[in-house]
C-alpha positions in Angstrom: 0.0 0.0 0.0 1.4 3.4 -1.1 1.9 5.9 1.7 1.0 9.4 0.8 3.8 11.9 1.3 3.0 14.6 3.9 1.7 17.8 2.3 2.1 20.5 5.0 5.8 20.3 5.8 7.4 23.1 7.7 8.7 24.8 4.5 5.4 24.5 2.7 3.4 25.8 5.7 5.7 28.8 6.0 5.3 29.4 2.3 1.5 29.3 2.5 1.4 31.6 5.5 3.6 34.1 3.8 1.3 34.0 0.7 -1.7 34.6 2.9 -0.2 37.7 4.4 1.2 39.0 1.1 -2.0 38.5 -0.8 -4.1 40.0 2.0 -1.9 43.1 1.7 -2.2 43.1 -2.1 -5.9 42.7 -2.1 -6.7 45.5 0.3 -4.2 47.8 -1.4 -5.5 47.2 -5.0 -9.1 47.4 -3.9 -8.4 50.8 -2.3 -6.5 52.1 -5.2 -9.1 50.9 -7.7 -11.9 52.6 -5.7 -9.8 55.8 -5.4 -9.1 55.9 -9.2 -12.7 55.2 -10.2 -13.9 57.9 -7.8 -11.5 60.4 -9.3 -12.1 59.6 -12.9 -15.4 57.8 -13.2 -14.0 55.9 -16.2 -13.4 52.2 -16.7 -11.0 53.0 -19.6 -8.7 55.2 -17.4 -8.6 52.5 -14.7 -8.0 49.8 -17.3 -5.2 51.9 -18.8 -3.4 52.2 -15.5 -3.7 48.5 -14.8 -2.5 47.5 -18.3 0.5 49.8 -18.1 1.4 48.3 -14.8 1.3 44.7 -16.2 3.7 45.4 -19.1 6.9 45.4 -17.0 6.0 42.1 -15.5 5.6 40.6 -19.0 9.0 41.9 -20.1 10.9 41.0 -16.9 9.4 37.6 -16.1 12.0 35.7 -18.1 14.7 37.3 -16.0 12.8 36.5 -12.9 12.7 32.9 -13.9 16.5 32.8 -14.5 17.0 34.3 -11.0 14.6 31.7 -9.5 16.7 28.9 -11.0 20.1 30.3 -10.1 19.8 32.3 -6.9 18.7 31.3 -3.3 14.9 31.3 -3.7 14.4 32.1 0.0 16.6 35.1 -0.1 14.9 36.3 -3.3 11.4 36.1 -1.8 12.5 37.8 1.5 14.2 40.7 -0.4 11.3 41.2 -2.8 8.6 41.3 -0.1 10.7 43.7 1.9 11.1 46.0 -1.1 7.4 45.8 -1.9 6.6 47.0 1.6 9.1 49.9 1.3 7.6 50.9 -2.1 4.1 51.1 -0.7 5.3 53.0 2.3 7.1 55.5 0.1 4.0 56.0 -2.1 1.7 56.5 0.9 4.1 59.2 2.2 4.2 61.0 -1.2 0.4 60.9 -1.5 0.1 62.6 1.8 2.4 65.4 0.7 0.5 65.8 -2.6 -2.8 66.4 -0.7 -1.2 69.7 0.5 -1.4 71.1 -3.1 -4.3 73.6 -3.4 -5.0 73.2 -7.1 -7.5 70.2 -7.4 -6.7 69.4 -11.0 -2.9 69.3 -10.4 -3.4 67.3 -7.2 -5.5 64.7 -9.2 -2.8 64.4 -11.9 0.0 63.9 -9.4 -2.0 61.4 -7.4 -2.7 59.4 -10.6 1.0 59.6 -11.4 2.0 58.3 -8.0 -0.5 55.4 -8.1 0.6 54.5 -11.6 4.2 54.5 -10.6 3.5 52.4 -7.5 1.6 49.8 -9.6 4.5 49.6 -12.1 7.0 49.1 -9.3 4.8 46.4 -7.8 4.6 44.8 -11.2 8.4 44.8 -11.6 8.9 43.2 -8.2 6.1 40.7 -8.9 7.8 39.6 -12.2 10.7 38.3 -10.0 8.6 36.9 -7.1 5.9 35.0 -9.0 8.2 32.5 -10.7 10.3 32.1 -7.6 7.2 31.2 -5.5 5.9 28.9 -8.2 9.3 27.2 -8.5 9.4 26.5 -4.8 6.2 24.3 -4.8 7.6 21.5 -7.0 10.9 21.6 -5.1 9.0 21.1 -1.8 6.5 18.6 -3.1 6.3 15.7 -5.6 3.8 13.7 -7.6 0.1 14.3 -7.1 1.1 16.5 -4.1 2.0 19.2 -6.6 -1.6 19.4 -7.6 -2.8 19.2 -4.0 -0.2 21.8 -3.0 -1.3 24.2 -5.7 -4.9 23.7 -4.6 -3.9 24.3 -1.0 -2.1 27.5 -1.9 -5.2 28.7 -3.7 -7.5 27.7 -0.8 -5.5 29.4 1.9 -4.7 32.4 -0.3 -8.5 32.8 -0.8 -8.9 33.3 2.9 -7.1 36.6 2.3 -9.2 37.2 -0.8 -12.4 36.5 1.2 -11.7 38.8 4.1 -9.7 41.5 2.4 -12.3 43.0 0.1 -14.9 43.4 2.9 -12.5 44.7 5.4 -10.6 46.7 2.8 -13.9 48.2 1.5 -15.1 49.1 5.0 -11.6 50.3 6.0 -11.3 52.5 2.9 -14.8 53.9 3.3 -14.1 54.8 7.0 -10.5 56.2 6.9 -9.5 56.6 3.3 -6.6 55.5 1.2 -3.5 56.1 3.2 -4.3 54.0 6.3 -5.1 51.1 4.0 -1.7 51.5 2.4 0.0 51.5 5.7 -1.9 48.3 6.7 -0.6 46.6 3.5 2.9 47.6 4.3 2.7 45.7 7.6 1.4 42.6 5.6 4.4 42.7 3.2 6.9 43.0 6.1 5.3 40.1 7.9 5.6 38.0 4.8 9.3 38.7 4.5 9.7 37.7 8.2 8.0 34.4 7.7 10.0 33.6 4.6 13.2 34.1 6.6 12.6 30.7 8.3 12.1 28.7 5.0 15.0 26.3 4.4 15.4 25.0 0.8 18.1 22.7 -0.4 20.7 24.6 -2.5 21.1 23.1 -5.9 24.4 23.3 -7.8 22.8 24.9 -10.8 21.5 27.7 -8.6 24.8 29.4 -8.3 25.5 32.2 -10.7 28.3 31.6 -13.2 31.1 34.1 -12.9 34.2 34.6 -15.1 34.6 34.4 -18.8 31.0 34.2 -20.0 29.8 37.0 -17.7 26.3 37.6 -16.6 24.9 38.5 -19.9 26.1 35.3 -21.5 24.7 33.2 -18.7 21.3 35.0 -19.1 21.3 34.5 -22.8 22.3 30.8 -22.5 19.5 30.1 -20.0 17.1 31.9 -22.2 17.9 29.8 -25.2 17.8 26.5 -23.2 14.4 27.3 -21.8 13.0 28.5 -25.1 14.3 25.3 -26.8 12.6 23.2 -24.2 9.2 24.9 -24.5 9.2 25.4 -28.3 10.8 22.1 -29.4 11.2 19.5 -26.7 7.7 20.1 -25.2 5.9 22.1 -27.9 2.6 21.1 -26.3 3.5 23.4 -23.3 3.6 26.4 -25.6 0.2 25.5 -26.9 -1.1 25.2 -23.4 0.2 28.6 -22.5 -1.4 30.1 -25.7 -4.7 28.6 -24.7 -4.4 30.0 -21.2 -3.6 33.4 -22.6 -6.7 33.4 -24.8 -8.9 32.5 -21.9 -7.2 35.1 -19.7 -7.8 37.8 -22.4 -11.6 37.4 -21.9 -11.7 36.4 -18.2 -9.4 39.1 -16.9 -11.0 41.8 -19.0 -14.4 40.9 -17.6 -13.3 40.3 -13.9 -10.8 43.1 -13.3 -12.5 45.9 -15.3 -16.1 44.8 -15.7 -17.0 43.8 -12.2 -16.1 47.1 -10.4 -17.4 49.2 -13.4 -20.8 47.4 -13.5 -21.3 47.6 -9.7 -20.1 51.1 -9.2 -20.9 52.9 -12.4 -23.8 51.0 -14.0 -25.7 49.8 -10.9 -24.7 52.8 -8.8 -23.8 50.7 -5.7 -21.2 51.6 -3.1 -17.7 50.3 -2.4 -19.2 48.0 0.3 -21.1 46.1 -2.4 -18.0 45.8 -4.5 -16.1 44.5 -1.5 -18.9 42.0 -0.8 -18.8 40.8 -4.4 -15.1 40.3 -4.3 -15.5 38.3 -1.1 -18.2 36.1 -2.7 -15.8 35.4 -5.5 -13.2 34.4 -2.9 -15.6 31.8 -1.5 -16.0 30.6 -5.1 -12.2 30.4 -5.4 -12.0 28.3 -2.2 -14.7 26.0 -3.5 -12.9 25.6 -6.8 -9.6 25.0 -5.1 -11.2 22.3 -2.8 -12.8 20.8 -5.8 -9.4 20.7 -7.6 -7.9 18.9 -4.7 -10.7 16.4 -4.5 -10.6 15.8 -8.3 -6.8 15.0 -8.2 -6.5 11.6 -9.7 -10.2 11.6 -10.8 -10.4 14.4 -13.4 -8.6 13.1 -16.4 -6.4 15.4 -18.4 -8.4 14.8 -21.6 -11.6 16.1 -19.9 -10.1 19.5 -18.9 -11.6 21.1 -22.0 -15.0 20.7 -20.2 -13.8 22.9 -17.4 -12.6 25.6 -19.8 -16.0 25.5 -21.6 -17.8 25.9 -18.3 -16.0 29.2 -17.7 -17.8 30.6 -20.8 -21.2 29.1 -19.8 -21.0 30.7 -16.4 -20.6 34.2 -18.0 -23.9 34.0 -19.9 -26.4 34.6 -17.0 -24.5 37.8 -16.1 -25.2 39.2 -19.5 -28.7 37.7 -19.8 -30.0 39.5 -16.7 -29.4 42.9 -18.5 -31.9 41.9 -21.2 -34.8 42.3 -18.8 -36.1 45.1 -16.6 -35.0 44.3 -13.0 -33.9 46.1 -9.9 -30.3 46.8 -9.2 -30.3 44.2 -6.4 -31.5 41.5 -8.7 -28.8 42.3 -11.3 -26.2 42.5 -8.6 -27.1 39.0 -7.3 -27.1 37.5 -10.8 -23.7 39.0 -11.5 -22.3 37.6 -8.2 -23.7 34.1 -8.8 -22.6 34.1 -12.4 -19.1 35.3 -11.8 -18.8 33.0 -8.8 -19.5 30.0 -11.1 -16.9 31.3 -13.5 -14.4 31.6 -10.6 -15.0 28.0 -9.5 -14.3 26.8 -13.0 -11.3 28.9 -13.7 -9.7 27.9 -10.3 -10.0 24.2 -11.3 -8.6 24.8 -14.7 -5.7 27.0 -13.6 -4.6 24.6 -10.8 -4.6 21.6 -13.2 -3.0 23.4 -16.0 -0.1 24.9 -13.9 0.4 21.5 -12.1 0.6 19.7 -15.5 3.3 22.1 -16.6 5.2 21.8 -13.3 5.1 18.0 -13.3 6.5 17.9 -16.8 9.4 20.4 -16.3 12.9 19.5 -15.1 14.0 21.0 -11.8 16.7 23.1 -13.4 14.2 24.7 -15.7 11.2 25.1 -13.4 11.8 28.8 -12.5 12.2 29.8 -16.1 9.2 27.8 -17.4 7.0 29.2 -14.6 8.2 32.7 -15.6 7.2 32.1 -19.2 3.9 30.7 -17.9 3.3 34.1 -16.1 4.6 36.2 -19.0 2.6 34.5 -21.8 -0.6 34.5 -19.9 -0.1 38.0 -18.8 0.5 39.2 -22.3 -3.2 38.9 -23.0 -4.1 40.8 -19.8 -3.3 44.4 -20.8 -5.0 43.9 -24.1 -8.0 42.4 -22.4 -8.3 45.2 -19.9 -7.9 47.9 -22.5 -10.4 46.3 -24.9 -13.0 45.7 -22.2 -12.4 49.1 -20.7 -13.5 50.7 -23.9 -16.2 48.1 -24.5 -17.8 48.7 -21.1 -17.6 52.5 -21.6 -19.1 52.2 -25.1 -21.9 49.7 -24.2 -22.7 51.2 -20.8 -26.4 51.1 -21.6 -26.2 47.5 -23.1 -23.6 45.5 -21.2 -25.2 42.3 -22.4 -23.6 43.0 -25.8 -20.2 42.6 -24.0 -21.0 39.7 -21.6 -23.0 37.4 -23.8 -20.5 37.2 -26.8 -17.6 36.8 -24.3 -19.3 33.8 -22.7 -20.0 32.3 -26.1 -16.4 32.8 -27.2 -14.8 31.2 -24.2 -17.2 28.2 -24.5 -16.2 27.9 -28.1 -12.5 27.8 -27.2 -13.2 25.1 -24.6 -14.8 22.9 -27.2 -12.1 23.5 -29.7 -9.4 22.5 -27.2 -10.7 19.0 -26.7 -8.3 17.4 -29.2 -5.3 19.2 -27.6 -6.0 17.8 -24.2 -6.5 14.3 -25.6 -3.1 14.5 -27.2 -1.5 15.9 -24.0 -2.9 13.0 -22.0 -1.7 10.5 -24.6 1.8 11.9 -24.6 1.9 11.9 -20.8 0.8 8.2 -20.8 3.7 7.3 -23.1 6.2 9.1 -20.9 4.9 7.3 -17.8 5.4 4.0 -19.6 9.0 4.9 -20.4 9.7 5.6 -16.7 
């Protein structure tokens, strides 16, 4: 009888606790910033433009983050990045307080937008290095099916932050304003850095940086070529998986990050508390999806994953259909929350299985770089999606069903079209298992 390896080791527990603290700080910060920008501008397009500009550095720098994750001490990298994140938010909060002293309202608004935009860009740069490092730690701490369970557990416990942060952040922001929320997030990032100090990872020989004749640029270039060759030639199906994830992200992120706050605040005219409650409801859905992914480990076959992708599109349809009829704002709000909640469950299951499949099929010395490309390629679609949906929601403010219904149909279509791809992936995986 096979004995299941322990999941919550000391290292994995510390990693999870650090992610809870870090994500809680991120959620309350981004909720407060989004509410602040929407209140200043009243435009989804402006808000989407700021978010999109902030994502671009992460896309460009993610490959370097992956190289760093494979060659440097991952624990030290995580500690340094979370500490720098806390310092960046602290500096921005202090600058925003000084800006409030300017008498000219127009100039004050411009400077505040500039500071917020700069902060989001800095956080994006730091995230480009931290995300592949954290993702590379999971398969180095766990093995086998525990990788899927570990990714599911990270999603579950991180969703605790996602569940509580929007409600608390919305109430906190409504009561005291932007700066105190920013200071609270600073404390969260510093706490994360402290927890990560106690993680102990085995130092691999390939993690040391090469010095001497080649120089740093040569090492970076060589690592880049090796990882690209692996994704593009040795495991070309991984590249297809990433493109598929990018296409789904284009639609889902545009709807979720831009559409949800815009619909609730600007179309339905509801307050920040309602938006916070909606975000918390989606957090519950994320927890449900993560638990479902853990329970489905070993049961949901890879060739059936296209059904989960199609379900994401189906779940979007009720959110658009409710705007075809005359209904009170509360009814539309409830329909949106339920619809987006179903979407969140489906996308959580899909994301956990997709990332775990990539991790399980990537050699240890390439895991950081491959995870970086996973983040970069999927994020490439995010700025485009946010910008497109920002303009779409502005343009179809009186008929948002013309945005939501076609999006749901498109994602459902992509799901059906991906059936053959997932069957081939499962077949190739079966052949590799036989060779082992």
